C-alpha positions as CSV (number, residue, x, y, z in Angstrom):
1,M,6.3,33.9,25.7
2,A,6.1,37.2,27.3
3,G,2.5,37.1,27.9
4,T,3.0,33.6,29.7
5,T,5.9,35.0,31.7
6,T,3.8,38.1,32.8
7,T,0.9,35.5,33.8
8,T,3.2,33.3,35.7
9,T,4.6,36.5,37.8
10,L,1.1,37.5,38.5
11,F,0.1,33.8,39.5
12,L,3.2,33.6,42.1
13,S,2.2,36.9,43.5
14,L,-1.6,35.9,44.0
15,F,-0.6,32.5,45.0
16,S,1.4,33.9,47.9
17,H,-1.5,36.7,48.6
18,S,-3.8,33.8,49.2
19,Q,-1.7,32.3,51.7
20,T,-0.8,35.4,53.5
21,Q,-4.5,36.9,53.6
22,C,-6.2,33.7,55.2
23,K,-5.4,31.7,58.5
24,T,-5.3,28.5,56.6
25,P,-4.5,28.0,52.8
26,Q,-7.3,27.4,50.4
27,H,-5.4,24.5,48.9
28,P,-3.1,22.8,51.5
29,C,-2.5,19.7,49.2
30,F,-1.3,22.1,46.5
31,K,1.0,24.0,48.8
32,S,2.3,20.7,50.2
33,N,2.9,19.2,46.7
34,I,4.9,22.5,45.8
35,E,6.9,22.4,49.0
36,K,7.8,18.9,48.5
37,R,8.6,19.6,44.7
38,V,10.9,22.5,45.8
39,H,12.6,20.4,48.3
40,I,13.4,17.6,45.6
41,L,15.1,20.3,43.3
42,C,17.1,21.3,46.0
43,S,18.8,17.7,46.3
44,A,18.6,16.6,42.6
45,K,20.0,17.4,39.3
46,K,18.0,17.6,35.6
47,K,14.6,18.3,37.4
48,L,12.1,20.9,36.4
49,S,12.9,24.4,38.0
50,F,10.0,25.6,40.3
51,T,9.0,28.4,37.6
52,D,8.9,25.6,34.9
53,Q,6.3,23.7,37.3
54,I,4.2,26.8,37.8
55,L,4.1,27.1,33.8
56,D,3.2,23.6,33.5
57,Y,0.3,24.1,35.9
58,I,-0.7,27.4,34.1
59,E,-0.5,25.7,30.7
60,G,-2.4,22.6,31.7
61,G,0.1,19.9,32.9
62,P,-1.5,16.7,32.8
63,K,-1.4,15.6,36.6
64,L,-2.6,19.2,37.8
65,R,-5.0,19.3,34.9
66,K,-6.6,16.0,36.3
67,W,-6.4,17.4,39.9
68,Y,-8.2,20.5,39.1
69,G,-10.7,18.9,37.0
70,A,-9.9,20.8,34.0
71,P,-11.0,19.4,30.6
72,D,-8.8,17.1,28.3
73,P,-7.7,19.5,25.6
74,F,-7.5,16.3,23.3
75,S,-10.9,14.9,24.2
76,K,-12.8,17.0,21.6
77,D,-12.3,18.5,18.4
78,E,-13.0,21.9,17.2
79,S,-16.3,20.6,15.4
80,T,-17.5,19.0,18.5
81,V,-17.0,21.9,20.6
82,E,-18.9,24.1,17.9
83,D,-21.7,21.5,18.1
84,D,-21.6,21.8,21.9
85,D,-21.9,25.5,21.7
86,Q,-25.3,25.4,19.6
87,S,-26.9,23.2,22.1
88,E,-30.0,24.4,23.7
89,V,-29.6,22.3,26.7
90,E,-29.0,24.6,29.7
91,E,-26.2,23.7,31.5
92,V,-25.7,23.7,35.2
93,R,-24.9,27.4,36.4
94,D,-21.4,26.8,38.1
95,A,-19.1,29.3,36.0
96,V,-17.9,32.6,36.7
97,L,-17.5,34.9,33.8
98,V,-15.0,37.7,33.8
99,S,-15.4,40.5,31.4
100,D,-12.4,42.1,30.0
101,G,-10.4,38.9,30.9
102,D,-7.2,40.1,29.0
103,S,-6.9,43.4,30.7
104,E,-4.1,43.6,33.6
105,I,-6.6,43.4,36.5
106,G,-9.0,40.9,34.5
107,Q,-6.0,38.4,34.4
108,M,-5.4,38.8,38.1
109,V,-9.0,38.1,39.1
110,I,-8.7,35.0,36.6
111,L,-5.5,33.6,38.3
112,S,-7.3,34.2,41.7
113,L,-10.1,32.0,40.4
114,I,-7.8,29.3,39.1
115,V,-6.5,29.1,42.4
116,K,-9.8,28.7,44.0
117,R,-10.5,25.8,41.7
118,T,-13.4,27.8,40.1
119,R,-15.0,27.0,36.5
120,V,-13.8,30.1,34.6
121,K,-15.3,31.7,31.3
122,A,-13.7,35.1,30.1
123,L,-14.3,37.7,27.4
124,V,-11.1,38.2,25.7
125,K,-9.9,40.1,22.5
126,D,-7.1,37.6,21.6
127,K,-8.3,33.9,22.2
128,Q,-5.0,32.4,21.4
129,A,-3.1,34.6,23.7
130,A,-5.5,33.5,26.4
131,L,-4.9,29.9,25.6
132,E,-1.1,30.1,26.0
133,A,-1.4,32.0,29.3
134,F,-4.2,29.9,31.0
135,G,-4.5,26.5,28.8
136,T,-7.6,24.7,29.4
137,Y,-8.5,26.1,32.8
138,V,-10.3,29.2,31.1
139,E,-13.1,29.1,28.5
140,S,-11.9,32.2,26.8
141,M,-14.6,33.8,24.3
142,V,-14.1,36.4,21.8
143,G,-17.0,38.4,20.5
144,D,-19.2,41.5,20.9
145,A,-21.0,41.4,24.3
146,S,-23.7,43.9,22.7
147,D,-24.8,41.0,20.2
148,K,-27.6,39.1,21.9
149,K,-26.6,35.7,20.2
150,F,-23.2,35.9,21.5
151,L,-24.1,37.2,24.9
152,K,-26.6,34.2,25.2
153,K,-23.5,31.9,24.4
154,A,-21.3,33.7,26.8
155,L,-23.8,33.3,29.7
156,R,-24.3,29.7,29.3
157,G,-23.5,28.2,32.6
158,V,-22.7,31.4,34.2
159,R,-23.6,31.9,37.8
160,T,-21.9,35.0,38.6
161,I,-20.2,37.8,36.5
162,I,-16.9,39.6,37.8
163,C,-16.6,42.9,36.0
164,P,-13.0,44.0,36.7
165,N,-13.4,47.3,34.7
166,E,-16.1,49.7,33.7
167,G,-18.0,49.7,30.3
168,F,-19.2,46.0,30.1
169,L,-22.6,46.3,31.9
170,S,-23.4,49.7,30.0
171,N,-23.0,47.6,26.7
172,V,-25.2,44.5,27.2
173,E,-28.9,43.9,27.2
174,G,-30.0,41.7,30.0
175,L,-28.2,39.1,31.8
176,K,-30.7,36.2,31.8
177,G,-30.0,33.5,34.5
178,V,-27.0,35.3,36.2
179,Q,-27.4,35.1,40.1
180,H,-25.1,37.5,41.1
181,V,-22.7,40.4,39.7
182,V,-19.6,41.6,41.3
183,L,-18.7,45.1,40.0
184,L,-15.2,46.5,40.7
185,S,-16.0,50.2,40.4
186,Q,-13.5,53.3,40.9
187,L,-16.5,55.7,40.6
188,S,-15.5,57.2,44.1
189,A,-11.9,57.6,43.1
190,Y,-13.2,59.3,39.8
191,R,-15.3,61.7,41.8
192,G,-12.5,62.5,44.2
193,S,-10.1,63.7,41.2
194,G,-9.6,67.2,40.2
195,G,-8.0,69.1,37.5
196,I,-6.6,67.3,34.4
197,Q,-7.1,63.9,36.1
198,A,-10.8,64.5,36.4
199,L,-10.6,65.3,32.5
200,M,-8.7,62.4,31.5
201,K,-11.1,60.0,33.6
202,S,-14.4,61.9,32.6
203,N,-15.5,59.1,29.9
204,A,-14.5,56.3,32.6
205,R,-16.6,58.1,35.2
206,K,-19.6,58.3,33.0
207,L,-19.2,54.5,32.2
208,A,-18.9,53.7,36.0
209,E,-21.8,55.6,36.7
210,Q,-23.8,53.8,34.0
211,D,-22.7,50.6,34.9
212,E,-23.6,51.1,38.8
213,S,-27.1,52.6,37.8
214,L,-28.1,49.5,35.3
215,L,-26.8,46.8,37.9
216,M,-28.8,48.5,40.7
217,A,-31.9,48.4,38.4
218,S,-31.5,45.0,37.3
219,G,-32.9,43.2,40.0
220,I,-29.9,40.7,40.1
221,P,-28.4,40.5,43.5
222,Y,-25.0,42.6,43.1
223,T,-21.9,43.6,45.2
224,I,-20.2,46.8,43.9
225,I,-16.7,47.2,45.3
226,R,-15.7,50.8,45.1
227,A,-12.3,50.4,45.3
228,G,-9.6,53.5,45.8
229,L,-7.3,54.6,43.1
230,L,-6.0,51.3,41.6
231,Q,-2.3,51.0,42.1
232,S,0.4,48.4,40.6
233,T,1.9,47.6,44.0
234,P,2.3,44.2,45.5
235,G,-0.8,42.6,47.2
236,G,-1.1,40.9,50.2
237,Q,1.3,43.2,52.2
238,Q,-1.2,45.9,53.7
239,G,-4.3,45.7,55.5
240,F,-7.4,47.2,54.4
241,S,-9.9,50.3,55.4
242,F,-13.6,50.0,54.8
243,E,-14.4,53.7,56.0
244,E,-16.9,55.7,54.1
245,G,-15.3,58.4,51.9
246,S,-12.0,56.8,52.1
247,A,-11.8,55.5,48.1
248,A,-12.0,59.1,47.0
249,R,-8.7,60.0,48.6
250,R,-6.7,56.7,49.0
251,N,-5.3,53.8,46.9
252,L,-5.9,50.1,46.6
253,S,-3.4,47.8,45.1
254,K,-4.5,45.9,41.9
255,E,-3.8,42.6,43.2
256,D,-5.9,43.1,46.4
257,A,-8.7,44.4,44.4
258,A,-8.6,41.2,42.2
259,F,-8.3,39.1,45.3
260,I,-11.4,40.9,47.0
261,C,-13.6,40.6,43.9
262,V,-13.1,36.5,44.2
263,Q,-13.8,36.6,47.9
264,A,-17.1,38.3,47.2
265,L,-18.4,35.6,45.5
266,D,-19.2,33.5,48.6
267,A,-21.1,36.5,50.0
268,V,-24.2,36.7,47.9
269,P,-26.5,39.4,49.2
270,Q,-30.6,39.1,49.0
271,R,-30.6,42.2,47.0
272,G,-27.5,44.3,46.8
273,F,-24.7,46.2,48.8
274,I,-21.9,48.8,48.2
275,F,-18.9,49.2,50.2
276,E,-15.6,51.2,49.6
277,V,-12.3,49.6,50.2
278,V,-8.6,51.0,50.2
279,N,-5.3,49.7,51.7
280,G,-5.0,50.6,55.5
281,D,-4.3,48.9,58.6
282,E,-6.9,46.2,59.2
283,K,-5.8,42.6,58.7
284,I,-8.6,40.4,57.2
285,S,-8.2,36.8,58.3
286,D,-11.7,35.7,57.5
287,W,-13.1,37.2,54.5
288,Q,-16.5,35.5,54.7
289,E,-17.0,37.2,58.3
290,C,-15.6,40.4,56.9
291,M,-18.1,40.4,53.7
292,A,-21.0,39.2,56.4
293,R,-20.1,42.3,58.4
294,L,-19.9,44.8,55.7
295,M,-23.3,43.5,54.6
296,E,-25.0,44.0,57.9
297,K,-23.5,47.6,58.0
298,A,-25.3,48.2,54.7
299,G,-28.6,46.7,55.7
300,Q,-28.5,43.6,53.8
301,Q,-28.4,39.8,54.6
302,L,-26.7,36.9,52.8
303,Q,-28.8,34.8,50.7
């Protein structure tokens, strides 16, 4: 239950973030329904609390499951699922795969994707914990990404990969069929650190360098988000700065970083581009326009 409570807290924060960062809510119907339910709760007894309703949402409540198009958990038994996994029929590529899905920032990315009503697949270490946290909204997978057979299965139906931590790309061989990779990199922050911090981050820096190099040589359209040092501070409360060199000396909220990763899905470059981002003074109301501006500055164009 502790894991579920943590996930619920992240959801509430990220849902609020998605409303404050945009001019118009991404899901006005969903927001309206929540506001109506809160109003009902204020005037009636023996009703579910707001937190319980969010838990019901995350854990796959039947009404919201139908609204968000999540599969019916009782529609297939385990044997049927296994049979489907072995099928060689190519699926429509409409899913986003999140590597390291049970890490703190990986969970933040997943929750932002759920709010966006995106089909989500995630690589996790504990499938049961992921099921308890996200219900049927996420197809959680446990396995070794360096194993070709498992990787092929994990990439089935995947259009985009979001890598919230370093190490995944350095551990895989080929990403056949993937059309876009979003990499959250702290390479600039690692390079800007010194003394004991530089020693502590030396392995992470090496993995980040490998990930970036492999991605740029892959031929797959990519977006590398070079974030400042990630901090456990509330997202959606500060603006941003995209100044070159800022990531080596300034910070970025983890929640903001997860949010930006998801916004990058709608801005697929023809080849690839890199930008730095930290918390700053610039308020972004239109992320699609912001991404197009950053891409143009980097000499790239949208697909």
